[in-house]
N, C-alpha and C positions, 0 to 999 in steps of 0.2 A: 648885243648879247641877247639870249633869250631867257626868258623868263622863267622861274623853275614852277613844275606842274602845281599847281594846288591842291591836288590831292596828295601828291608827294609831302608838301608842306605839313598837311594835317596827319600825316604818318599813317597814311591807310598802305594797303598792299595794293599791288599791280594784278588785273585779272591772270589767273593759274590758266594761259594758253600758250603753248608754245608757237616757234614761228612759221615753223612748216612742222609737217608728221602728225601724228596724232595728238590729240588736245591732251593734256596734263594730266586731266582727271580720268582719261581712258586707259593713260599709262598707268596711273596708280590702281586702278582695277586689275590690268594685267599682272602688274607687281603682286599686290594682294592674293589673287588668285595663282601664282606662282608659289608664294610661300607659305599659302594653305597647302599645297598639294605636297610641299616639301615635309610638312611637319605632320602630313597622314600617313607617309610612307618611310618618316625616319625612326629607328629605333629611340628608344627614350622618349623622344619628342613627342610620338604619336600615343603614350599613356602619359602626357602632362596637360597641365592648364591650358599651356600655349597652343595645342589645337583646337581647343574650344574657342578660344578667345579669336584666333585666326578662322574658324568656321564659321561662325555664327553671322558674320557681314557676308561670307559668301553666298551663303543659303537664305539670309532673311533680309539684304539690303541690296547684293551686286546684281544678279539677276532683274530685277524690277528696273535699278538704276538706269541701266546699259538698254533695256526696252524702252523707257522713257527717252533716252538720249537718242536712239534711233528714230522714235516718233515723233519726238520734238525737239528738233537741233536747234529753232529760234528762242533767242531767249524773252520774247514776248508771249510766248503760249503760255507757257506758266511760271511763275515766280517759282524763287528756291525753295522755300517752305512748304509748298505744294509738291514739288518736285522730290523733297524728301520724304514726305509723308506716302506720297503715293508709290515711291520705291519699296516702301516697306510693306505696303498692301499687294502691290504687283509682284515682288518676290512670294508673298505667302501663294499666290497662285500659280506663278509659272512654276515653281521648283517642284510641288505635287504634281504637277501636270507632266513634268519631265518622267517623274518615278511611275505615274498611271502609263506612260508610253513603253516604259521599260517593262511593265507588267506584262505586257502581250507580246514579247520578244523571245525569243530563247534565253536572252541573257537574264532576264528576270532582276528585281530590285534587289542588287548586292553593288557593294564599295565600289568596285572596279567601274562597270558600265556607269554607275551613278555619277564617278567623279569625271569619266570621259566624255558623258553625255553635258553635263552640265556647264564643264572647261570648254565645249564644243559651242554650246549656245552663247555663253557670255564672247567666247572670241568673234563669232559670227556677227552678234550685234556690236560688239564693239567696232569691228571693222566698216559697219553701215554706218553706225554712228559717226565715223570719224569722214567718212566720205559726205553722207549728207551736210556735217557741218563745215566742212570744205567748199561745198559749194550754195552756202549761205552767206550773204554779205557779211564782212568783219564786224559793221557796227551791228546787226541783228544777232550774231552767232551767239550762241550760248556759251558762257563761262561760267565759273564757280566765284560768285561774286562775295568772298569771305568778310570783306567789311560791311555790305549791305545785309547778310544773313546776322551778325554779328549786332549788327545796329537795330535789325527788325528783333532780333532775341529781348534785344536789351529792352527795349521800348514795349515790347508785348509784357516783358516780366515786371515790369515798371507799370503796366497798365497806364503810358502815357497817350496813347494812342487808340483810336477804336472805340467802338461800343461796349456797352458791359456782356452782351452778348457774343460779341468776337472773340473778349477775353475769355469768355466762357467755353468757349468752344476750341481756343488755344489748348487752354490749359486739359481738357479733356481729351485733346489729340494728344499730348505730351504723356498725360496719363496712361492712355490707351498704349501708345507704344512701350511706353517702360514697361506695362503689366505683360505685352507681348513679349518682349528680352527677356523680363525676368523669367517668366514661362519658360522660354527654350532652354535657358540659362539653368533652370532646377530640373527639366525633362533629362536633359543631359550628362548634369554631373550628378545626380542623385535617382538615378531611372527605378524603378519600380519594381521590385523582384515578380517576374513571370511566373509561370506553371512550372512545377519542379516536374521532370521525368527524365526518363531516360530511352534515348533510342537504341535500338534492337533490330537489325536487319542482315538480310543475306543476301549475296550478291554471285552470279555465273560467273564463269571462265575469265569473261572479258570486262570483269568487275562492272557489270551495269546488272539492274533488275531485269532482265529481259532473256538471260542468255542461261536458266536452269538447265540441267540435266534432266530431261523427261523419260527416255527410253535409256537404259545402261546396262553394260554387259558385264556378268560378275568378272570379280576379279581384276577390272579397268579403274584406274584412276583416272575421277573427275574434278578435277581442282573448281573450287568455291571458295569464296570469303565470308566472314562473319563480322559484322561490322558492331560496334557498340561505341555511342555517344552521351556522355555526360552533361544533363544538364539540370542538375539537381542543387544548384549553387552552394556543392559542399566537394571535397575528395572523396571518391568511392570505392570501395574494394570490390570488384565486381568477379564473378566465378560464372563459367561457361560450359554446361556438360552438354556432348551430343549422343546422341542415341541412335542405333539401325533397330529399326523395329519390324517386327515380320508381318506379312499377311494374316488376317484373321483365319481361324480354322476352320475348315469346310468339308465339303465332300471328299477332295484331292488331297487335303492335308490333314491328316489326324490330328487332334488336340493333343495327345499324350507323344506324339512325334514332333510339333512346331517347334522350329527353333525359337530360342530366348531372345529376348530383348537386349543388345550389346552396347555397353557403354565403349564407344569408340574413340574419344579422346574429350580431353578438361583444359579449359585454361584459366588464367588466374592474371588479371590484368589491374591495375589502379590508374583512375583517369581523376584528373583536375576537372573543376567547372568549365563546360564549354571545350573538352576534348574529347575527339572522337579515336579510336582504336579500328583499325581493319585488318584481321587476323586471317591470314591464309588457311583452308581445309580442304583436302583432300578427300572426297567420296568414294568409297569401296564397298561394294555389296559381296558379301562371301559367298551368295547362291542365289537362286531366282526367286527364292520363299521370301526376301523381302523386299519391302515396296515404299518405304515410310522412313525418314530421317528428322528425329526431332532436335528442336535446339532449346536448350532451356538456361536462360539468364538468372543467378542469385546476385543479389548486391549485400556486401559485408559478408554473412555467413550462409553456408548452404545446410539444408537440414540433414539430419544424420541417415546413413545407408539404410536403416531400415523403413524409411519411407521410400517407396519405391512405385513404377507404375504410376497412375494416373493421379494418386495422392501426391506424387513428387513433381507431378507437372503442375498440379493447382496449387502447390507451396512455392513455385518459383515465381520469382517478381515479372519476367517476361517469357513467353514460350512463343517458338516459330516452328511450322511443320512444312517438310516438302515431301509431296509423293511422287513418285515415279515408276517405272515397269521396268524390271529386272528381266531382261531376256537373253539366252544363248544365241549367237551367231549361226544361221541356217541358211540352208539353200534349198527351194523348194524344186523338186524334179517329178514330173508327170507325163502320162501317155495320156491322149484324147482320141475318140475314134473319129471314124469318118465324118460328123457332124460337129466335129469338136466339143463333144460334151465326153463326162467319164461314163456314159454307159452304153456306147455303140463301137465296143471293142469286136472286132473281127474274133469270129469262133468258128466259122466254117465258110472257106473261101473257094473259088475257081480258080483253078492251076492256070499260069501263062496268063493271065488276065490283069490289068491294073487297078490296084487298090491304095489307099491311102489312108495313113494316120497323122498324129500331130504329137509331138514331143515338146514339154514347155519348159523353162528356166528361170527360176524365182528366185533374187539376190537381195537375200537379209541377213547380210553378213557386215554391213554398217562400213562398206568401203567398196571401190570400184573392183571387179574383179573379170580376168578375160576367162572365159568358160570355153571349152571346148566337148564338143557331143559327138560321140561316134556309134554308128548304128551297124550291126551284124544280123543276117540271118544264119540260123542255125538248125540243120538238119535233125530230126528225131527218128524217124520212120516213112517209110515208102508203101505203098499199095503192089501187093504182088500180082498184077492180074494178066501181064504181059511178061514172058521171059528175058525177051531182048531187052526190052525198054525197062525192066527190075534192074538186069545187069547193068546197063547205063546209069540209072541212077543210084544204084550201089557205089558204081565208080565216083559218079561224081560227091554225092555225099560221103564217102570217105577221103574225098580230099582237103575236107574240113570245111571253117567257118568262112561264110560268103562275108564282104562287107558290101554295105549297102550305101552308107552317106554319112561324111564328117561336116560338120559347122563348128565355126567358131563365133562366137558373140562375147562381147565387151557389154557389162551391164552395172549401172550405177546400184548404190543401197535402196532397195523397194522397187527394184525395176524389174519387169517381167520380159519374156521373149517365147513366144510360140513359133515350132519350125514344123514345114510340112514335110513327110516322106512319104514320097511314091514309090510303091515296089508292086512285085510279082513274084511267084514260084515256080522254078521251070519245070516241076513235076508233082503228082499228086502225094499225100503224104502226110505227115505229123511235123510241124515245125515251131521255132521257138526265133522270136527276135530277141535280141539282145541289145539295151540302150547302156551306154556309159559314158557318165558325165565326168569329165575332168577342169580342177579350177587352178589355174594360172600355169601349171606344168604335164604336161602330156608325157606319159611314159616311154622308150624307147619302143621300138617296132620290131626290136629280138624279145620283146614279152608280150607273151601269145596266149588264148583259150583262157584257163580258169585265174591264172596269174594275173592277166590285166585285166579281167574283172575283178580280182582281188585290189589291185592297185587303182581302181578308179575311186574318186571321191563319191560318187552316188550310182547307182545302178538300179535298172529296172527289168524286167523281162515278160515277154507277153506270148504266149503261145495260142495255137489254130490249127485247123486240119484242111489242106488243100487238097479240092477232087473234082476230076471230070464231072460235068452232069449226066455222061451215060455209062461210067462203068460202075464196077464194084466198090465198095467200101472196106472190103477187109484187108487188114493190115498187118503185116509181119514187121516185128521191130529190126532194124541192122542190128548184128552180133559181132 
C-alpha cells in the first residue's frame, strides 16, 4: 500500500495546473476577461460597482500577468511574489501602450476598440503562455504555488526570515501596490468634474463635417443637420435659432431695397448631461441675394426679440455661420470668330469662299444636360448688279432659311463645349446666321421660322455682308 503524500498530510493544496490543455491560471484569466466584458455591456450591471471590481484586474493585473507567463514559463525564472509585483507594473505599461496604438488608428481611444484590442492581446498571450508551458518539463513548469505564497506572506508579515532591508522593501512594495489600486478605484468611482461646455455643430447632407452646400439654387432644399451636445454636468434647456442673412449692400444691391434677415427655423430641446441631439434642417434661399446662414444657440432663456442683428449673435451662448453662393442655373451660349475669340466676327466676307466660326455651350445648370445646337443661314438682301444672277438669287432667297449644321452634345455641370461651323454663302448680299440652342427636347420640324427661334432655349444671331471682290456693293433689299 502506498504511503500518503506528505504534503497532503500537511493539508497543503496541489498545484493549480490541469493535466492537459491550458493551465488553470490561464483559464481563470479568460473567465475573468469574459465576465468583465459581460459586466461592461449588460444594462444595470454596467452602472454598478461590479463593473469596477471586474475591470480593475483586467486593466492593472491581467495584461502584465499573461505577458510574464508567456515570457517566463519556467518556475525557476522568477518567484511568485516577484511575478505578482511585476504583473502590476507591467500592466501599467502595457494597457497605456494599447491605448497609444489605438490613438493612431481611425478607431481612436473609445470603449469598443479598447475592449477588443485588450481582449485580443490577452487571448494571444494566453495561447503563447500555454504553448510555452506545455513545452517546459513538468518539474520546471510554472504553476500557482498557493501554499508557498501563503507561507511567504506569513513569514514576511511576521518578519521571521530575511534581513531588515528585505522586510522594508517588502512592506514598501505592498504599500505602493495598495496605493496604485486605491488611486485607480478613486479615479474611477469619484471622477473629477471636467470642463463644463456645450457642443454646437452643423453637418452636411451625409451627416459629416465636409459636405456643406457651398453653391445653392434659390428655392431648392438642401438637407443639413444641427447638433447639440450637453457636457454641462446638469440638464439644460437649449434653444436654436437659424437665420438667413443677405449679402451686404453694394453697388448692385441698394441698401434701401436690400432683403431683410429672415428667421427660418427655431428649435427647443432639453438634454441631460452627456446627451447629444442631432436635428435635421433644410436650407432654402428665397433668392440669390442671400449668402449666409447663422445658427444661434441659447441655453435656458433666449433674449427678447428686441435684441436683433449682431447684438443677438453676441448674446447667444454659441453661434455658427455657414457661407454659400446662391445662384440661378444658367447655360452659356456664345459665338467666337475664326481665331476663337469674341472679337473676330466676320462682317464682310467673300461669297462662295469657305469661312468658319465657333459656337460654344457651357452648362451651369447643376445637372447633366443633352444639348442640341441648330445653325441656319438666313438671307437678308442681294446685290443687284446682274439681272439674271439677281433673279436666281431672289428665287433662292425666297425659298427660305438654309440649314447649315446640327450638333448634339451632352455636358455635365460646369462642362463646356466649343463646336466649329464651316460655311460659305452662295451669292453676294446681306446674310444672317441664326444659332438655336435646345436643352433636352428639340421641337418638331413642323415648327419653323420665328416660331422655332422663340421655342429655343437660347438663340444668337450674327449678321454679315457677302460680296465678290470685283463687283459693285450697291444692294437692293428684297421685298
